[in-house]
Backbone as CSV, one residue per row, in Angstrom:
resi,resn,N_x,N_y,N_z,CA_x,CA_y,CA_z,C_x,C_y,C_z
1,MET,0.079,-50.121,53.850,-0.530,-51.397,53.552,-1.986,-51.162,53.159
2,ILE,-2.402,-51.857,52.113,-3.768,-51.761,51.601,-4.484,-53.081,51.913
3,THR,-5.724,-52.982,52.381,-6.539,-54.156,52.671,-7.607,-54.294,51.593
4,VAL,-7.740,-55.492,51.036,-8.799,-55.790,50.070,-9.766,-56.736,50.767
5,ASP,-10.972,-56.247,51.017,-11.997,-57.003,51.742,-12.877,-57.754,50.749
6,CYS,-12.841,-59.079,50.820,-13.629,-59.932,49.924,-14.686,-60.706,50.702
7,SER,-15.188,-60.132,51.791,-16.154,-60.818,52.648,-17.370,-61.309,51.882
8,TYR,-17.797,-60.533,50.895,-18.993,-60.891,50.133,-18.652,-61.490,48.775
9,ALA,-17.357,-61.707,48.517,-16.926,-62.239,47.230,-15.892,-63.346,47.431
10,LEU,-16.165,-64.261,48.349,-15.202,-65.309,48.674,-14.920,-66.249,47.499
11,ALA,-15.856,-66.359,46.564,-15.672,-67.255,45.422,-14.520,-66.807,44.522
12,ILE,-14.211,-65.519,44.520,-13.143,-65.020,43.652,-11.916,-64.559,44.428
13,LYS,-11.935,-64.655,45.752,-10.867,-64.086,46.586,-9.490,-64.629,46.229
14,ASP,-9.340,-65.936,46.124,-8.016,-66.529,45.903,-7.430,-66.121,44.556
15,LYS,-8.224,-66.205,43.503,-7.730,-65.823,42.180,-7.486,-64.323,42.093
16,LEU,-8.317,-63.543,42.771,-8.122,-62.094,42.811,-6.813,-61.754,43.506
17,LEU,-6.536,-62.417,44.616,-5.301,-62.184,45.363,-4.081,-62.439,44.489
18,VAL,-4.063,-63.559,43.792,-2.922,-63.899,42.939,-2.748,-62.862,41.842
19,HIS,-3.842,-62.476,41.191,-3.772,-61.510,40.093,-3.266,-60.160,40.574
20,VAL,-3.834,-59.652,41.655,-3.467,-58.324,42.155,-2.022,-58.322,42.655
21,ALA,-1.628,-59.329,43.417,-0.261,-59.381,43.939,0.760,-59.482,42.807
22,ASP,0.458,-60.282,41.788,1.367,-60.398,40.648,1.431,-59.102,39.850
23,SER,0.297,-58.470,39.657,0.252,-57.226,38.884,1.053,-56.117,39.551
24,LEU,0.973,-56.037,40.865,1.638,-54.958,41.601,2.999,-55.355,42.146
25,LYS,3.371,-56.618,41.970,4.609,-57.143,42.562,4.636,-56.829,44.057
26,ALA,3.524,-57.194,44.707,3.344,-56.926,46.132,3.307,-58.234,46.904
27,LEU,3.568,-58.136,48.191,3.521,-59.286,49.084,2.117,-59.380,49.682
28,PRO,1.354,-60.447,49.372,0.015,-60.574,49.943,0.055,-61.275,51.299
29,ILE,-0.748,-60.787,52.205,-0.909,-61.423,53.513,-2.370,-61.853,53.583
30,LEU,-2.589,-63.153,53.635,-3.924,-63.718,53.533,-4.601,-63.801,54.893
31,LYS,-5.822,-63.309,54.952,-6.682,-63.470,56.119,-7.873,-64.306,55.659
32,HIS,-8.811,-64.575,56.567,-9.941,-65.434,56.223,-10.758,-64.882,55.059
33,ASP,-11.204,-63.657,55.146,-12.084,-63.094,54.128,-11.513,-61.843,53.470
34,LYS,-10.238,-61.563,53.684,-9.590,-60.407,53.080,-8.114,-60.690,52.929
35,PHE,-7.441,-59.815,52.206,-5.985,-59.918,52.120,-5.378,-58.526,52.161
36,LEU,-4.161,-58.476,52.693,-3.419,-57.229,52.814,-2.304,-57.242,51.787
37,LEU,-1.991,-56.086,51.237,-0.911,-55.973,50.273,0.175,-55.080,50.847
38,ASP,1.398,-55.578,50.847,2.539,-54.819,51.336,3.602,-54.850,50.241
39,SER,4.351,-53.778,50.110,5.362,-53.728,49.059,6.581,-54.549,49.467
40,LEU,7.274,-55.066,48.475,8.469,-55.856,48.730,9.660,-54.965,49.081
41,ASP,9.638,-53.743,48.611,10.683,-52.795,48.975,10.043,-51.660,49.774
42,ASP,10.708,-50.543,49.882,10.188,-49.439,50.693,9.154,-48.575,49.969
43,ALA,8.859,-48.895,48.719,7.881,-48.119,47.959,6.478,-48.334,48.517
44,LYS,5.678,-47.296,48.428,4.304,-47.374,48.921,3.385,-47.875,47.803
45,ILE,2.436,-48.714,48.151,1.470,-49.219,47.176,0.360,-48.190,47.024
46,ASP,0.095,-47.808,45.782,-0.933,-46.813,45.497,-2.298,-47.490,45.408
47,LYS,-3.267,-46.900,46.091,-4.616,-47.469,46.121,-5.237,-47.508,44.723
48,LEU,-4.949,-46.515,43.895,-5.505,-46.497,42.540,-4.946,-47.649,41.701
49,ASP,-3.685,-48.004,41.916,-3.105,-49.149,41.203,-3.776,-50.452,41.619
50,VAL,-4.117,-50.559,42.906,-4.808,-51.756,43.397,-6.194,-51.847,42.763
51,ILE,-6.894,-50.719,42.700,-8.234,-50.698,42.095,-8.148,-51.093,40.620
52,LYS,-7.145,-50.571,39.905,-6.974,-50.924,38.488,-6.687,-52.418,38.319
53,ALA,-5.891,-52.981,39.225,-5.588,-54.412,39.152,-6.840,-55.250,39.422
54,ILE,-7.661,-54.822,40.385,-8.916,-55.528,40.666,-9.838,-55.449,39.457
55,GLU,-9.943,-54.261,38.861,-10.773,-54.099,37.667,-10.263,-54.975,36.520
56,GLY,-8.942,-55.066,36.386,-8.358,-55.910,35.342,-8.721,-57.372,35.536
57,PHE,-8.694,-57.836,36.790,-9.084,-59.223,37.066,-10.555,-59.442,36.730
58,LEU,-11.406,-58.528,37.178,-12.843,-58.677,36.930,-13.153,-58.650,35.438
59,GLU,-12.441,-57.803,34.689,-12.626,-57.762,33.234,-12.210,-59.089,32.599
60,SER,-11.075,-59.632,33.024,-10.573,-60.868,32.421,-11.485,-62.065,32.712
61,ALA,-12.227,-62.003,33.818,-13.139,-63.093,34.179,-14.583,-62.794,33.769
62,ASN,-14.790,-61.732,33.011,-16.134,-61.301,32.592,-17.064,-61.086,33.780
63,LEU,-16.534,-60.507,34.849,-17.327,-60.268,36.058,-17.429,-58.787,36.399
64,ARG,-16.902,-57.908,35.571,-16.847,-56.483,35.916,-18.233,-55.908,36.156
65,LYS,-19.201,-56.293,35.354,-20.553,-55.724,35.510,-21.288,-56.315,36.722
66,ASN,-20.720,-57.350,37.341,-21.384,-57.999,38.467,-20.812,-57.638,39.828
67,PHE,-19.738,-56.853,39.856,-19.111,-56.485,41.122,-18.882,-54.984,41.189
68,GLN,-18.925,-54.469,42.393,-18.566,-53.075,42.614,-17.348,-53.019,43.522
69,ILE,-16.532,-51.998,43.306,-15.313,-51.801,44.077,-15.511,-50.545,44.906
70,ILE,-15.426,-50.684,46.226,-15.722,-49.572,47.135,-14.468,-49.249,47.952
71,PRO,-13.773,-48.147,47.605,-12.615,-47.756,48.405,-13.034,-46.901,49.600
72,LYS,-12.420,-47.157,50.748,-12.684,-46.347,51.938,-11.424,-46.386,52.796
73,GLY,-10.727,-45.275,52.870,-9.475,-45.234,53.611,-8.456,-46.154,52.954
74,ASN,-7.822,-47.012,53.724,-6.857,-47.983,53.194,-7.488,-49.332,52.928
75,THR,-8.815,-49.384,52.892,-9.532,-50.629,52.620,-10.294,-50.494,51.307
76,ILE,-10.227,-51.539,50.511,-10.989,-51.619,49.265,-11.886,-52.832,49.376
77,ARG,-13.182,-52.606,49.282,-14.148,-53.703,49.416,-14.665,-54.094,48.036
78,VAL,-14.717,-55.390,47.787,-15.245,-55.932,46.537,-16.564,-56.612,46.877
79,GLU,-17.661,-56.081,46.308,-18.993,-56.616,46.608,-19.724,-56.977,45.332
80,PRO,-20.475,-58.065,45.352,-21.253,-58.448,44.171,-22.515,-57.600,44.036
81,LEU,-22.889,-57.376,42.802,-24.179,-56.775,42.477,-25.101,-57.904,42.058
82,ASP,-26.387,-57.664,42.056,-27.316,-58.682,41.571,-27.284,-58.676,40.056
83,GLY,-26.922,-59.796,39.485,-26.879,-59.913,38.032,-27.302,-61.297,37.616
84,ALA,-27.950,-61.402,36.478,-28.472,-62.691,36.020,-27.350,-63.658,35.643
85,ASP,-26.263,-63.142,35.066,-25.197,-64.014,34.598,-24.136,-64.295,35.665
86,MET,-24.266,-63.683,36.826,-23.214,-63.791,37.832,-23.023,-65.223,38.317
87,LYS,-24.095,-65.934,38.620,-23.968,-67.299,39.129,-23.296,-68.192,38.095
88,GLU,-23.653,-68.038,36.839,-23.044,-68.851,35.780,-21.540,-68.552,35.660
89,ASN,-21.158,-67.285,35.725,-19.745,-66.923,35.634,-18.957,-67.436,36.841
90,LEU,-19.545,-67.362,38.031,-18.863,-67.883,39.225,-18.733,-69.391,39.161
91,ASP,-19.738,-70.067,38.583,-19.656,-71.515,38.424,-18.524,-71.900,37.469
92,LYS,-18.303,-71.088,36.415,-17.197,-71.356,35.488,-15.869,-71.253,36.211
93,ILE,-15.728,-70.250,37.073,-14.495,-70.103,37.842,-14.317,-71.290,38.771
94,SER,-15.407,-71.734,39.406,-15.335,-72.871,40.316,-14.998,-74.162,39.578
95,ASP,-15.454,-74.303,38.326,-15.134,-75.493,37.533,-13.635,-75.624,37.316
96,VAL,-12.962,-74.520,37.146,-11.518,-74.557,36.952,-10.841,-75.114,38.203
97,ASN,-11.400,-74.804,39.380,-10.806,-75.269,40.633,-10.971,-76.772,40.844
98,ARG,-11.825,-77.435,40.074,-12.037,-78.863,40.250,-10.898,-79.697,39.690
99,ASN,-10.094,-79.105,38.791,-8.915,-79.810,38.290,-7.870,-79.831,39.383
100,PRO,-7.446,-81.011,39.799,-6.484,-81.073,40.898,-5.076,-80.731,40.418
101,PHE,-4.577,-79.573,40.804,-3.203,-79.192,40.529,-2.498,-79.020,41.852
102,PHE,-1.261,-79.446,41.899,-0.446,-79.323,43.095,0.695,-78.371,42.772
103,GLU,0.994,-77.466,43.705,2.004,-76.442,43.463,3.088,-76.493,44.526
104,CYS,4.322,-76.359,44.099,5.459,-76.323,45.015,5.478,-74.976,45.719
105,THR,5.528,-74.994,47.028,5.526,-73.744,47.794,6.865,-73.026,47.721
106,HIS,7.900,-73.710,47.267,9.222,-73.095,47.189,9.429,-72.321,45.893
107,CYS,9.001,-72.898,44.762,9.323,-72.271,43.476,8.123,-72.087,42.549
108,GLY,6.974,-72.651,42.877,5.785,-72.487,42.041,5.594,-73.570,40.992
109,PHE,6.452,-74.568,40.945,6.291,-75.685,40.012,4.911,-76.310,40.202
110,MET,4.199,-76.579,39.084,2.847,-77.138,39.179,2.775,-78.468,38.437
111,THR,1.988,-79.380,39.001,1.778,-80.687,38.388,0.394,-81.202,38.780
112,GLN,-0.096,-82.146,38.000,-1.377,-82.774,38.319,-1.202,-83.961,39.255
113,TYR,0.039,-84.354,39.501,0.297,-85.571,40.253,0.976,-85.259,41.579
114,GLU,0.362,-85.702,42.660,0.891,-85.424,43.994,2.252,-86.084,44.214
115,GLU,2.419,-87.286,43.712,3.690,-87.990,43.868,4.821,-87.257,43.141
116,GLU,4.516,-86.721,41.973,5.523,-85.960,41.241,5.921,-84.698,42.019
117,LEU,4.967,-84.083,42.678,5.273,-82.910,43.497,6.178,-83.290,44.672
118,ARG,5.882,-84.408,45.328,6.736,-84.862,46.443,8.165,-85.087,45.976
119,THR,8.307,-85.729,44.834,9.634,-85.970,44.277,10.319,-84.648,43.939
120,HIS,9.579,-83.731,43.357,10.135,-82.421,43.013,10.621,-81.675,44.255
121,ARG,9.845,-81.707,45.319,10.222,-80.990,46.546,11.543,-81.474,47.117
122,LEU,11.863,-82.743,46.882,13.123,-83.284,47.401,14.337,-82.546,46.836
123,ILE,14.231,-82.032,45.616,15.396,-81.347,45.030,15.719,-80.053,45.787
124,HIS,14.751,-79.503,46.474,15.005,-78.276,47.236,15.815,-78.545,48.497
125,TYR,15.873,-79.778,48.931,16.568,-80.120,50.161,17.887,-80.854,49.919
126,ILE,18.294,-80.969,48.673,19.564,-81.651,48.362,20.705,-80.680,48.569
């Protein structure tokens, strides 16, 4: 199991978790300021693959030059560097979170309407 410590990068933790878990097809276990990655089968998760997935996320969000990735044992720490554009880039990520989307915990169906999600969830119990 690999631990990704986002104690100093909480603004990107949730999106980073989704990206890394999807990229590696791993099972994420969420903690307050970090997440653990476990494989769905008996295969071992390679730390270098996790680092590449983190770098891929940071590149896609234009944040690579503002964060450093520090591997130590089975823990990978993501820490921000001081950068002039970092606050603006983090604000852009936060703006995306202001759109209210609701997601079905069973299948991942997404909608902007809470009532539509409630109706959708009923089909899982029929």
